[in-house]
C-alpha positions as CSV (number, residue, x, y, z in Angstrom):
1,X,20.1,-51.8,-13.7
2,X,16.5,-50.7,-14.3
3,X,15.5,-47.6,-16.3
4,X,14.9,-45.4,-13.3
5,X,18.2,-46.4,-11.6
6,X,20.0,-45.7,-14.9
7,X,18.4,-42.3,-15.2
8,X,19.4,-41.4,-11.6
9,X,22.9,-42.6,-12.2
10,X,23.1,-40.5,-15.3
11,X,21.8,-37.4,-13.5
12,X,24.2,-38.0,-10.6
13,X,27.1,-38.3,-12.9
14,X,26.2,-35.0,-14.7
15,X,25.8,-33.2,-11.3
16,X,29.2,-34.4,-10.2
17,X,30.8,-33.2,-13.4
18,X,29.0,-29.9,-13.0
19,X,30.2,-29.6,-9.4
20,X,33.8,-30.2,-10.5
21,X,33.5,-27.9,-13.4
22,X,32.0,-25.1,-11.4
23,X,34.7,-25.5,-8.7
24,X,37.5,-25.3,-11.3
25,X,35.8,-22.2,-12.9
26,X,35.8,-20.5,-9.5
27,X,39.4,-21.5,-8.9
28,X,40.5,-20.1,-12.3
29,X,38.8,-16.8,-11.6
30,X,40.4,-16.6,-8.2
31,X,43.8,-17.5,-9.6
32,X,43.5,-14.6,-12.1
33,X,42.8,-12.3,-9.2
34,X,39.4,-11.2,-10.7
35,X,38.0,-8.7,-8.2
36,X,34.4,-10.0,-8.7
37,X,35.1,-13.6,-7.6
38,X,35.4,-15.1,-4.1
39,X,37.5,-18.2,-3.5
40,X,35.2,-19.8,-1.0
41,X,32.3,-21.4,-2.9
42,X,32.9,-24.9,-4.1
43,X,29.9,-24.7,-6.4
44,X,28.8,-21.7,-8.4
45,X,25.1,-22.5,-9.2
46,X,23.2,-21.3,-12.2
47,X,20.4,-18.9,-11.3
48,X,17.0,-19.0,-13.1
49,X,14.8,-16.1,-12.0
50,X,11.2,-16.3,-13.1
51,X,9.1,-13.3,-12.5
52,X,5.4,-13.0,-13.4
53,X,3.6,-9.7,-13.7
54,X,0.9,-9.0,-11.2
55,X,0.6,-12.6,-9.9
56,X,-0.9,-12.3,-6.5
57,X,0.2,-14.8,-3.8
58,X,-3.4,-15.6,-3.1
59,X,-3.7,-17.0,-6.6
60,X,-1.4,-19.9,-6.0
61,X,-2.8,-23.0,-4.3
62,X,0.4,-23.5,-2.3
63,X,-0.5,-20.2,-0.7
64,X,-4.0,-21.4,0.2
65,X,-5.8,-19.9,-2.8
66,X,-9.6,-20.4,-2.7
67,X,-10.0,-19.7,-6.4
68,X,-7.5,-21.7,-8.4
69,X,-5.1,-24.7,-8.5
70,X,-1.4,-24.4,-9.5
71,X,0.0,-27.9,-9.4
72,X,3.4,-27.2,-11.0
73,X,4.1,-24.2,-8.9
74,X,2.9,-26.2,-5.9
75,X,5.4,-28.9,-6.8
76,X,8.2,-26.4,-7.1
77,X,7.3,-25.1,-3.6
78,X,7.3,-28.7,-2.2
79,X,10.9,-29.0,-3.5
80,X,12.2,-25.8,-2.0
81,X,11.3,-22.9,0.3
82,X,8.0,-21.0,0.2
83,X,8.2,-17.5,1.7
84,X,5.0,-16.3,3.4
85,X,6.1,-12.7,3.9
86,X,7.7,-11.5,0.7
87,X,7.0,-7.9,-0.2
88,X,7.7,-5.2,-2.7
89,X,8.8,-1.7,-1.9
90,X,6.9,0.2,-4.6
91,X,4.0,-1.7,-6.1
92,X,4.3,-0.9,-9.8
93,X,6.0,-2.7,-12.7
94,X,8.9,-0.5,-13.8
95,X,10.2,0.4,-10.4
96,X,10.3,-3.2,-9.2
97,X,12.3,-4.1,-12.3
98,X,14.8,-1.4,-11.5
99,X,15.1,-2.5,-7.9
100,X,15.9,-6.2,-8.7
101,X,18.7,-4.9,-11.0
102,X,20.2,-2.3,-8.8
103,X,19.4,-3.5,-5.2
104,X,18.4,0.1,-4.4
105,X,15.1,1.8,-3.4
106,X,13.3,3.7,-6.1
107,X,14.5,7.1,-4.8
108,X,18.1,6.0,-5.2
109,X,18.0,4.2,-8.6
110,X,15.9,7.0,-10.1
111,X,13.0,4.8,-11.3
112,X,10.1,6.0,-9.1
113,X,7.3,5.3,-11.6
114,X,6.5,3.8,-15.0
115,X,7.3,7.0,-16.9
116,X,11.0,7.0,-15.8
117,X,13.8,5.3,-17.7
118,X,16.5,3.3,-16.0
119,X,19.4,5.8,-16.0
120,X,22.3,5.3,-18.4
121,X,25.4,4.0,-16.8
122,X,23.8,2.7,-13.6
123,X,25.6,-0.3,-12.3
124,X,23.5,-3.5,-12.1
125,X,23.8,-6.9,-10.6
126,X,24.2,-8.3,-14.1
127,X,27.4,-6.3,-14.6
128,X,28.8,-7.7,-11.4
129,X,27.9,-11.2,-12.2
130,X,29.4,-11.1,-15.7
131,X,32.6,-9.7,-14.3
132,X,32.6,-12.6,-11.8
133,X,32.5,-15.2,-14.6
134,X,28.7,-15.6,-15.2
135,X,26.9,-15.4,-18.6
136,X,23.6,-13.6,-18.4
137,X,20.4,-13.3,-20.4
138,X,17.1,-11.5,-20.1
139,X,14.0,-13.0,-21.8
140,X,10.5,-11.5,-21.8
141,X,9.1,-8.3,-20.3
142,X,11.6,-5.5,-19.7
143,X,9.6,-2.3,-19.3
144,X,12.4,0.1,-18.4
145,X,12.1,2.4,-21.4
146,X,15.5,1.8,-22.9
147,X,17.4,-1.2,-24.2
148,X,19.0,-3.6,-21.7
149,X,22.7,-3.4,-21.2
150,X,25.3,-5.7,-19.7
151,X,23.7,-9.0,-20.9
152,X,25.3,-11.5,-23.2
153,X,21.8,-11.9,-24.8
154,X,18.5,-10.1,-24.5
155,X,15.2,-10.9,-26.1
156,X,12.5,-8.5,-24.8
157,X,8.9,-7.5,-25.4
158,X,8.4,-3.9,-26.5
159,X,6.6,-2.0,-23.8
160,X,3.9,-4.2,-22.2
161,X,4.0,-6.5,-25.2
162,X,1.1,-8.5,-26.7
163,X,-0.4,-11.7,-25.5
164,X,-1.0,-13.2,-29.0
165,X,1.6,-13.2,-31.8
166,X,3.8,-10.8,-29.9
167,X,6.8,-8.9,-31.2
168,X,10.1,-9.5,-29.5
169,X,13.3,-7.4,-29.8
170,X,16.2,-9.8,-30.0
171,X,19.5,-8.0,-29.3
172,X,18.1,-4.9,-31.1
173,X,16.2,-6.7,-33.9
174,X,12.4,-6.6,-33.8
175,X,10.3,-9.5,-35.2
176,X,6.9,-11.0,-34.8
177,X,6.6,-14.5,-33.3
178,X,3.4,-16.5,-33.8
179,X,1.9,-18.1,-30.7
180,X,1.1,-17.2,-27.1
181,X,3.5,-14.9,-25.3
182,X,3.9,-17.1,-22.1
183,X,4.8,-20.2,-24.2
184,X,7.2,-18.2,-26.4
185,X,8.9,-16.6,-23.4
186,X,9.6,-20.1,-21.9
187,X,10.6,-21.5,-25.3
188,X,13.2,-18.7,-25.7
189,X,14.4,-19.2,-22.1
190,X,15.1,-22.9,-22.8
191,X,16.6,-22.2,-26.2
192,X,19.2,-19.8,-24.7
193,X,20.0,-22.4,-21.9
194,X,20.7,-25.0,-24.6
195,X,22.9,-22.6,-26.6
196,X,24.9,-21.1,-23.7
197,X,28.5,-21.9,-22.9
198,X,28.3,-24.9,-20.7
199,X,31.7,-24.3,-19.1
200,X,30.4,-21.2,-17.2
201,X,27.5,-20.7,-14.8
202,X,24.5,-18.7,-16.0
203,X,22.1,-16.1,-14.7
204,X,18.8,-15.7,-16.7
205,X,15.9,-13.4,-16.0
206,X,12.7,-15.0,-17.4
207,X,10.1,-12.2,-17.1
208,X,6.5,-12.9,-18.0
209,X,3.8,-10.6,-19.3
210,X,1.1,-12.7,-17.7
211,X,-1.1,-12.2,-15.8
212,X,-1.0,-8.4,-16.6
213,X,-4.1,-6.5,-17.8
214,X,-5.9,-7.1,-20.2
215,X,-5.8,-10.8,-19.2
216,X,-6.0,-12.6,-22.6
217,X,-5.6,-16.3,-22.1
218,X,-4.2,-18.9,-24.5
219,X,-6.7,-20.7,-26.7
220,X,-6.3,-24.0,-24.7
221,X,-7.5,-22.2,-21.6
222,X,-10.2,-20.1,-23.0
223,X,-13.0,-22.2,-21.5
224,X,-11.3,-23.0,-18.2
225,X,-13.7,-22.2,-15.3
226,X,-16.5,-21.6,-17.8
227,X,-19.0,-23.7,-15.8
228,X,-18.1,-22.6,-12.3
229,X,-18.5,-19.4,-10.2
230,X,-15.2,-18.2,-8.7
231,X,-15.7,-17.5,-4.9
232,X,-15.9,-13.9,-3.9
233,X,-13.2,-12.4,-1.6
234,X,-14.3,-11.6,1.9
235,X,-13.9,-7.9,1.3
236,X,-15.6,-7.7,-2.1
237,X,-18.2,-5.3,-0.8
238,X,-15.9,-3.2,1.4
239,X,-17.4,0.2,2.2
240,X,-14.0,1.9,3.0
241,X,-15.7,3.5,6.1
242,X,-12.5,4.5,7.8
243,X,-10.2,5.0,4.9
244,X,-10.3,8.3,3.1
245,X,-7.8,7.5,0.3
246,X,-9.5,4.2,-0.5
247,X,-13.0,5.8,-0.5
248,X,-12.5,9.0,-2.3
249,X,-9.8,8.8,-4.9
250,X,-8.9,5.4,-6.4
251,X,-10.2,4.4,-9.8
252,X,-9.7,0.6,-9.8
253,X,-13.1,-0.8,-8.8
254,X,-14.7,-3.9,-10.3
255,X,-18.0,-2.0,-10.3
256,X,-17.0,1.2,-12.3
257,X,-13.5,1.0,-13.8
258,X,-13.2,-2.2,-15.8
259,X,-13.5,-1.5,-19.5
260,X,-15.2,-3.3,-22.4
261,X,-11.6,-4.3,-23.5
262,X,-11.0,-5.8,-20.1
263,X,-14.3,-7.7,-20.0
264,X,-14.4,-8.7,-23.7
265,X,-18.2,-8.8,-23.8
266,X,-21.2,-6.6,-23.1
267,X,-23.1,-7.3,-19.9
268,X,-26.4,-9.2,-20.0
269,X,-29.3,-7.0,-20.9
270,X,-30.9,-5.4,-17.9
271,X,-28.2,-6.2,-15.5
272,X,-27.4,-3.5,-13.0
273,X,-26.2,-2.8,-9.4
274,X,-24.7,-5.6,-7.5
275,X,-25.7,-8.2,-10.1
276,X,-23.7,-6.3,-12.7
277,X,-20.7,-6.0,-10.3
278,X,-20.8,-9.8,-9.8
279,X,-20.9,-10.4,-13.6
280,X,-17.9,-8.1,-14.1
281,X,-16.0,-9.9,-11.4
282,X,-16.5,-13.3,-12.9
283,X,-15.4,-12.0,-16.4
284,X,-12.3,-10.4,-14.9
285,X,-11.1,-13.1,-12.5
286,X,-11.6,-16.1,-14.9
287,X,-9.4,-14.5,-17.5
288,X,-6.8,-13.6,-14.9
289,X,-6.7,-17.2,-13.7
290,X,-6.6,-18.6,-17.2
291,X,-3.5,-16.5,-17.8
292,X,-2.0,-18.1,-14.7
293,X,-2.8,-21.5,-15.9
294,X,-0.4,-21.0,-18.8
295,X,2.3,-19.9,-16.4
296,X,1.8,-23.0,-14.4
297,X,1.9,-25.3,-17.5
298,X,5.1,-23.7,-18.6
299,X,6.8,-23.9,-15.1
300,X,6.2,-27.6,-15.2
301,X,7.6,-27.8,-18.7
302,X,10.7,-25.8,-17.7
303,X,11.3,-28.0,-14.6
304,X,11.2,-31.1,-16.9
305,X,13.6,-29.4,-19.2
306,X,16.1,-28.8,-16.4
307,X,15.8,-32.5,-15.4
308,X,16.5,-33.6,-19.0
309,X,19.5,-31.3,-19.2
310,X,21.0,-32.5,-16.0
311,X,20.7,-29.0,-14.5
312,X,18.3,-29.4,-11.6
313,X,20.8,-30.0,-8.8
314,X,23.0,-27.0,-9.6
315,X,20.4,-24.5,-10.6
316,X,18.7,-22.0,-8.2
317,X,15.1,-21.6,-9.4
318,X,13.2,-18.6,-8.1
319,X,9.6,-17.9,-8.8
320,X,8.0,-14.6,-7.8
321,X,6.0,-11.7,-9.1
322,X,6.9,-8.0,-9.3
323,X,4.1,-7.2,-6.9
324,X,0.8,-8.5,-5.7
325,X,-2.7,-7.7,-7.1
326,X,-6.2,-7.1,-6.0
327,X,-8.4,-10.0,-7.0
328,X,-11.7,-8.3,-6.2
329,X,-10.4,-7.7,-2.7
330,X,-11.9,-4.4,-1.4
331,X,-13.9,-4.5,-4.7
332,X,-10.7,-3.7,-6.7
333,X,-8.3,-4.9,-9.4
334,X,-4.8,-3.5,-9.9
335,X,-2.2,-2.8,-7.2
336,X,-0.2,0.4,-6.0
337,X,-1.7,0.7,-2.5
338,X,0.4,-0.6,0.5
339,X,-2.5,-2.9,1.5
340,X,-1.5,-6.5,1.8
341,X,-2.9,-7.9,-1.4
342,X,-0.9,-5.4,-3.4
343,X,2.2,-5.4,-1.2
344,X,2.7,-9.2,-0.9
345,X,4.3,-11.3,-3.6
346,X,4.7,-15.1,-3.9
347,X,8.3,-16.2,-3.5
348,X,9.4,-19.8,-4.1
349,X,13.1,-20.8,-4.2
350,X,14.4,-24.3,-5.1
351,X,18.0,-25.4,-4.9
352,X,18.3,-29.1,-4.1
353,X,22.0,-28.8,-3.2
354,X,21.4,-26.5,-0.2
355,X,17.6,-26.1,0.4
356,X,15.5,-28.6,2.4
357,X,12.5,-29.5,0.4
358,X,9.1,-28.4,1.6
359,X,10.4,-25.6,3.9
360,X,8.4,-22.5,4.8
361,X,10.0,-19.2,5.9
362,X,8.0,-16.5,7.7
363,X,10.8,-13.9,7.8
364,X,10.1,-10.6,6.0
365,X,11.9,-10.4,2.7
366,X,11.9,-7.7,0.0
367,X,12.5,-7.6,-3.7
368,X,15.5,-5.4,-2.7
369,X,17.1,-8.6,-1.4
370,X,17.3,-10.5,-4.7
371,X,20.5,-8.8,-6.1
372,X,22.5,-9.5,-3.0
373,X,21.2,-13.1,-3.0
374,X,22.4,-13.6,-6.6
375,X,25.8,-12.2,-5.7
376,X,26.0,-14.4,-2.6
377,X,25.2,-17.6,-4.6
378,X,27.7,-16.6,-7.2
379,X,30.5,-15.8,-4.7
380,X,30.7,-12.2,-5.9
381,X,31.3,-9.6,-3.2
382,X,28.8,-6.7,-2.8
383,X,31.6,-4.3,-3.5
384,X,31.4,-5.4,-7.1
385,X,28.2,-3.3,-7.4
386,X,30.1,-0.1,-6.7
387,X,27.2,1.4,-4.8
388,X,25.5,0.8,-1.5
389,X,22.8,-1.9,-1.6
390,X,19.7,-1.5,0.5
391,X,18.6,-5.1,1.0
392,X,20.2,-8.3,2.4
393,X,21.0,-11.7,1.0
394,X,18.3,-14.3,1.8
395,X,20.8,-17.1,1.6
396,X,20.9,-17.6,5.4
397,X,17.1,-17.9,5.3
398,X,17.2,-20.5,2.5
399,X,19.7,-22.6,4.5
400,X,17.7,-22.3,7.8
401,X,14.2,-21.0,7.0
402,X,12.9,-21.4,10.6
403,X,15.7,-19.5,12.3
404,X,16.5,-16.2,10.7
405,X,19.7,-14.4,11.8
406,X,19.2,-12.4,15.0
407,X,19.8,-9.1,13.1
408,X,17.2,-9.9,10.4
409,X,14.8,-7.0,9.7
410,X,11.8,-6.6,11.9
411,X,10.0,-4.1,9.7
412,X,9.9,-3.0,6.0
413,X,9.7,0.4,4.3
414,X,7.4,1.2,1.4
415,X,7.0,4.2,-0.9
416,X,4.7,4.7,-3.8
417,X,5.4,7.9,-5.9
418,X,3.1,7.9,-8.9
419,X,0.6,10.4,-7.6
420,X,-2.9,10.6,-9.2
421,X,-1.7,8.9,-12.4
422,X,-3.3,5.6,-13.5
423,X,-6.0,4.6,-11.0
424,X,-5.4,7.9,-9.2
425,X,-3.7,6.4,-6.1
426,X,-2.1,9.2,-4.1
427,X,1.6,9.2,-3.1
428,X,2.2,7.4,0.2
429,X,4.9,5.7,2.3
430,X,4.7,3.5,5.3
431,X,6.1,0.9,7.6
432,X,5.0,-2.7,8.2
433,X,6.0,-4.8,11.1
434,X,5.0,-8.3,12.0
435,X,1.8,-6.9,13.6
436,X,1.2,-3.3,12.5
437,X,1.1,-1.2,9.4
438,X,1.2,2.6,9.4
439,X,0.7,4.5,6.1
440,X,1.0,8.2,5.3
441,X,-0.8,9.6,2.3
442,X,1.0,12.8,2.0
443,X,-0.8,14.4,-1.0
444,X,-4.2,13.6,0.2
445,X,-6.6,16.5,0.8
446,X,-8.1,16.7,4.2
447,X,-6.8,17.0,7.8
448,X,-3.8,15.1,9.2
449,X,-5.8,12.3,10.7
450,X,-7.4,11.5,7.3
451,X,-3.9,11.2,5.8
452,X,-2.7,8.5,8.2
453,X,-3.9,4.9,8.4
454,X,-3.0,2.3,11.1
455,X,-3.9,-1.4,11.0
456,X,-3.5,-4.1,13.5
457,X,-2.8,-7.0,11.3
458,X,-3.3,-9.5,14.1
459,X,-6.9,-8.5,14.8
460,X,-7.7,-7.0,11.4
461,X,-5.8,-8.9,8.7
462,X,-8.1,-7.6,6.0
463,X,-7.3,-4.0,6.9
464,X,-10.9,-2.9,7.2
465,X,-10.5,-0.7,10.3
466,X,-8.2,2.2,10.4
467,X,-7.5,2.8,14.1
468,X,-5.1,5.7,13.7
469,X,-7.4,8.1,15.5
470,X,-8.3,5.7,18.3
471,X,-6.8,7.1,21.5
472,X,-5.9,3.5,22.4
473,X,-3.5,3.5,19.5
474,X,-1.6,6.6,20.5
475,X,1.4,4.8,21.9
476,X,1.6,2.4,19.0
477,X,1.4,5.3,16.5
478,X,4.1,7.2,18.3
479,X,6.4,4.1,18.3
480,X,5.7,3.3,14.6
481,X,6.3,6.9,13.6
482,X,9.6,6.9,15.3
483,X,10.6,3.7,13.5
484,X,9.3,5.0,10.2
485,X,11.4,8.2,10.6
486,X,14.4,6.1,11.3
487,X,13.9,4.0,8.2
488,X,13.5,7.1,6.0
489,X,16.6,8.6,7.4
490,X,18.6,5.4,7.1
491,X,17.7,5.0,3.4
492,X,18.0,8.7,2.6
493,X,14.4,9.1,1.4
494,X,13.6,12.8,1.7
495,X,10.4,13.0,-0.4
496,X,8.4,14.9,0.8
497,X,11.1,17.2,2.2
498,X,11.2,17.6,6.0
499,X,9.6,14.3,6.8
500,X,12.6,11.9,6.8
501,X,13.1,11.7,10.5
502,X,11.0,14.3,12.4
503,X,7.6,12.8,12.0
504,X,4.9,14.5,14.1
505,X,3.3,12.4,16.9
506,X,-0.4,12.5,17.7
507,X,-1.9,14.1,20.8
508,X,-1.5,11.7,23.8
């Protein structure tokens, strides 16, 4: 038997043992009558959830990036399902983290912005999974303003954390760790997997700081892209002609709002105007991409580790980001707006036992869906959460990516609450369908028409032309407002008061 055949035989044997062990574990749980466990799944997979911070989908080459190459993330996508329409419901760090723990919109779980703590006593998917027999850990960024609860082990960055020689708080004990934060986070993830109880399935959140502002790369990537110019986005010189909120209020422009700390150098003497804007963009985007290079390196390292540990076949690996990010699109950095670059996240899921390699799914999914998906994989009923969940398990999409269930969502609801705080983006909510997006900025000064934006994503994918006031759009606006009101009523979102269902229609 040659070396490769021997390795394959060894991995197959381990996978068979893991299958049998997981099936026995599920049977034992069911035999004890544990409420959180179903009797149906023959295999209860491990779940490894990797979430970057501000990694835009258009900064992965498997999503067609024009500006960087991510070979290990591309390989992960080639081995699983890549989702082309994965979205967040509130494009800001803390709220997304609360959503993926609770399975509820921000107005229900109480975390509307980065200043709000996850409420004490709130039930999370981790509680349900542990009661169902899983062991659980959280490694890396936490950003919910209080210590984690419900985990067997937690090892978190304080606040945003530092890129170099960061402090970690390990089960309440704070200590400095020499090295680069992305490397350390993956090291800690692998260390916990090695030390876990191998007789039980595990759930681990591996949450990365990168590529969050201030974009400080590892030393090994400090010169990456040094001798090339990164291509400009098509909308780099957007004039916001038909968009009041974008034109008047935001403070996230490449031209004016990047700081000396962001850029890490003074501009060339005498540079001004468009030349200076171009220089700032190159400084910003290269450091951003260098941070992603470390993520890609470590994803490759982690996949090799799973192979070595015999865990690949029975581990669901998910790679995503808390939200998208503007990479010079519309002349901006940051997120928050409901525009596509900020709204959309990458989502890659690999599970060799059930997912066909190289699949692509175009159905609309939300970060809200992840808790139900974890429960579904684990064979734990939604009732174990003890509160209503607002999403839907994506397991049917993973099994059949090209044929979503007939009742799968046809639209998504979004609401951003942090009005005029960082980057001064006003509060807004909206609806996105496969073709249209309608947004309402409800604390924006001006008349009603200025507070609404409508985009036809088929003819205007870059969202440059707000056609809300176009008489030809009246029927579309009326239909979308009716759907939007229905979504707000369905999910019980009553901010601002009086606009949950009865949304005014434009003049016909």
